[in-house]
N, C-alpha and C positions, 0 to 999 in steps of 0.2 A: 503495498499499500504505499509507504514513503516513498520508495524508488519510483512509483507510477507518479506521485505527485511531483515529484522532482523532474520528472518527462514532461509533465503538462507543462510547467513553468520554463522549460528549455526548448520549447517547442514553438517555431515561429508560427505555426497553424492556430495555435491558442488564442493569439492576438487578434489576428485576422478573423477569426471567429466569433469570440466572444466581445470583442472590443470594435465593433464596427465604426463608431464615430470618432475612435483614435485618441481617446483620452491619454493614452502613452504618450501621444507627440506633446499633447499640451502640458504635462509633467517634464519632459524634456525642456521646454520653452520658461519653464519658472526662473531658472536663475537669469537669464536675459532680459525678463520681465521687470526682477528686481531692479537691475539697471537702468532700464528705460523709466522705472517710476521714481527713481531717486533722483535721475535727471530731471525729469518734468517736475517735480516738487522744489527742487533747487531753484529753477527758474521761477517758481511762483512766490509771487509779491505781496504782504499784507502790510497793512499801516504801521507805523514803528511804536506805536503807544500799545499793539497788542503784546508787544515784549514784556509788560509790567503784568501781565495775567496772572491771577493767584491760583486758578487750576484749570483743567482740561476734563471735559466731559465728553465721551465717545459714544453716541447713541446708534443702536444698530439690532440685528438679529442674525441668528445662521454665522455664517462666513463672514458678512460685512463687522459684526460685534468682535469676532476672534480677533482681527486684526489689533482691534481695541486691548483686549486680552494682552496679548503679546506684548504690546508696546509700554503696557503699565509694568509687567513683570521685566522689561529691559529696563526701564526707567528706576524699577528698585533696586536691581541687578549690584549696583555700585554705588549705593547710600551708605552712608557710615553706619546706618542703624545694623547691617548686616555684616560688619567687621571686615569689610573687604577693600581693596587699594582703590581709591578715587581716581577719577581720571584728571590728568594735567592739564591745567590751562595753559594759555598762550605764554604768560610770563613765569610758568614753571610750578606756581602755585596748585595745591590741590582742590580741585573742586567735584562736587556730588554730580553724579549722571544724570539726575532730574531735578529740576528746581521748584517744579510743580507737582501736587498730586492729579494722579489720572484716573479718572474714574468711567465705569464701563455700564451703561444702564440699557437694559434689554426689557422695554416696557412700552405702554402708552401712551404714559405719562410719568415726568419725574419725581423721584420720590423726595426731592428738595429741591429748594429755589435757584434760579441760575440768577446772574446780576452781572452788572458792565464789564465785571473782571473775571469772569468766565469764558475760556472758548468752549464753546460747543460745536462738536464734530458729527454733522449728520451722516451716517454711512451707509449706501445701499447700493448695491451691485445693478439691480434692477430698475430702481429708481421710483418702484411702486410699492415696497414694504409697507405694509400699513401702519404699523409700530413705528416706523422711521418717519414716515410723514407726519404722524400727528404729534411726534416730538419735535420736530422742524416748526410746525405750525404754532405751537405754543411757544417756542423758542425767539419766532420772528414777529409773534404780537405781541410781546411785551410792551410796556411803555418805553419810550427812547432812551429815558435816563436811567433803566434798567435793565434795557437788553441785552442779552449775552452777544458775544462776538462770535457769529456762525459762519459757519464752513459746510460746505455740500459736497460731498465725494461720491461720485453716484457714474454710472455707466449711461443713463438718459433717464427716462422715464418721466412720472410727475415731478418727482424732485429735483430735476433739472430744469423744468419748467417753472416750479415756482421759487426755485434759485435766481433766476433772471427775473421773475416779476419783483423780488424782494430785495434785488440789487445784492442778493449775497456771494462771496466769493464761491468760485466752482470749480473744482477737480475733477476731469473726467477720466473714467476708470477705461481704457483703452485697450481691452484685452478681452476676445470674445472665447468664452468657456462657459463653465459652470460657476456660479457665484463661489463656490467652496475652493475652485481651483484659483481665484483671484485674489485669495487671502494675503501672499505674501507681496502682491502687486499692491494691495492696501495698506499693507504695513508699512512698505517703503515710503507711500505717498505721506503716511501721517509723519512717520520719523522725519522725513523731510522738511514737512511742514514746522514741527517743533524745532528742528534743528535751525531752520532758517530764522526763526524767532528768538534764538538764542536760550530755548527751554530745554533744549537735550546737549550735552558736550558729546556730541560725535562727531569724529574727523572724518573728511575725505579719505584718509588712508586707509581708516578703519573700516569705513564703508566698502571700499574696494576690494580689499583683502579678504571682506566677508564672502563678496560676491563672487570672488575667484575660488573659495574654498568650497562653498554650495555648487558652484559649477562642475567642479573636480569630482565631489561626491557624488553628483548627479549622474555624472557619466559612469559612475562604478554601480549604479542602482538600476541603470536603466535595463530594460526587457530583453534585449539582445547579449546582456552580459551573463554565464551561465550562473547557476545555484553554487557552483563550488567556488565562485569567485564574489558572488554577490549577497552580501550582508541583509539586504530589504527582503530578497525571495528566501534567506536562510531563517529569517524570523517571521516572515509569514508560514513558514512550513512547521514551525513551533508552534505556533498560534492558530493553527487551524482546527476546526472543529471543536473549538472551545468558547466558553462565555468570557470573554476579557473584560478585567476589572482594572482599568489604568489607574496609578498612583505618581502625584507630579507634586513638587515641592520648589518653593523660590522661584528659581528663572523658568521652570518647568509647570507652574502652578495652571497657569491657562493652556498650555501644551497638553495637558492633561486630558482637558475638556475637548481640546481639537483632536486628539489621535482618538477619542471616543466618538466623536461625531462622523471622523471619517470612516470609522467600522462602520457606524450606523447608515451613512450614504453611502460609501462607496461599494462596500462588501455585503450590506443589506444583511447584517446578522447584530443581534442584541449585544450591547457595551454599555459598560458604567466606567464614571470616574469619580475620584475622590480626591482631596488634596490634604496635604500634611503641613502641619501637625496638627490639624483640626480632627481626623480620623484617629487620631491616638487616644482621643477622648471620647471616643464612641463606638465607631465600627469595629474596631479592631477587640471589643467584647464579644463578636459575634465568631471568632476564630475557633474559639473552643468548640462550635458545631460545624459539622462537614458541611462545605459549601456545595451550591450544586455542582453535579458532575456531567460533564469534564468542564472545570474551570481552572483559569490561572491568573495570576497577577502580573500585572507589566509595570513595573518601576522604571519612569524615566529617570537618571540621573545625568546632572551637569558633569561634562569631562572635566579633564586635567588641563585644558588650555582656558585661558581667560581668565580674568579677574572672578567672574561668578562661582568659578570652582574656589575661592578661597573663602566660601560659605560654608563656615563650619557649623553654623547651627543647623542649615537644612542637613548637610552631611550627616549630622549625627543622629537626625529625625530618618534619614534614608536607611541607615544601617540599623536603625531600632525596629523599622518595618519590615526589612528583610529577615532579621534574627527573629521576629517574631512569627511572621509567615513560616518560617523554616520550623521553630519550634512546635507548630501545630500541624507540621508536615503537609502544608498548602502550597501546591505548585506555583512558583514563581520566577519570573525572569527580570533580568534588567537591560534597558536599552539606554546605553550611555551616550551623553553627547559629546560631539567631536566638532572644533573648532579652537582658534586661540582666543578668540574675542566672545563677550556675551551675544553680540548679533550674530557671529558666525554659528555659533553652538543654537541659536533658535533657528535660523535659517536653515541648517542640515536637518535638525529635529523635526523643522515643519515638511522638509520635503521626503526625509525619511518617513514619518508618518502617512504620506501621501502614498509613497509607492508600497509599502507594506499592505495597508486597505486594498491597494489596486491589485495585488498579488493573490490577497486572500478572496476577491471577486472573481478573481482568476481560475483559483482552486475550486470554487464553487459553481464555477460555470454561468455567472449572472455579468450583465453589461452593467458596469459601473456608472455610467453617466446619467442614465435618466432617475428620477426620483418620483415614481407613479404615486405612491402613498403620501408623501408632501404633496402633490399637486391636487390632490384628493382633499387632503384637510383644508388647502387652502380654499377650495372651491366651496366645500361645505361652508366655511368660515365666510365667505361672502356672500352664500345664499341667506346665512343667520345674522346681516347686518343690514 
């Protein structure tokens, strides 16, 4: 059975038969899209006073919100609160990576008030996401003296139209793909905007290096690289036919959600995610009872490269959960981050998760591109409103 599965992943006919729309080609394009998005965001100008903003709120759903999660995790990765090396500024003085809190909202309304010192980023690939449109309308219809500094990131749709009518700065998502495949592009757009405002201490050198690294790894994970040399295929083989619970912490907190959602959307399988240290205060108590069979715990761990790996707090949490799972004889495996910087590790782990979920779809014989159940749910929702 194992050998048969390996043959499936190494057979070119598998991809032609199961992936007729060519998602594999869109995965190959992600590193190049990261570069294009960064260049686009670098050229995007905003008023100078926006640099004094006190917080950033990113509103969206699904993959569009995921870019916000990854941005927030990156921003926290190098803050002093995690006892890791800070970025060095132009004069050699140490600075935190993030200068303002970054919050993500997935809802129809905000759970707090926006104000004139808030940057609100409305992010929707289609431009027609109900929840994002609702938040956008709330943001732009505030009194002028308290109105948030609003940006729209979208591929078009109603959000693009509303942004034009309201005079809101618009960044166009110029990628033709599933919304979830545009996450890396959206991430680089957001990072570029915040970098341009001086709210993130990223350098051109760091970004260029990270994109080179993910481009190199992407070539190693592509479908024409055999199982023996392809770590993404091998991980998919270990995860196949199992209920996957993804654990993440620190730099990979949002990444745990991302991997879980890719297992849902690409491989069409049940999966769940949890974050550390929270699960040590509740979920761990269930480890004494047998989990559903067959199950596997997948732990996303920052690797040795980059400042994020110096986060001893989250490293301790990962060791605790690994030892606890093993103590209770619960099958577990770790996926280690690769990269010389936090950004490189995030981009690499993002693309690795895309490929692993893609290969799980191939092993199951399901086309990873369409999401008929999501479409059905949206249709039902539209008829109920």
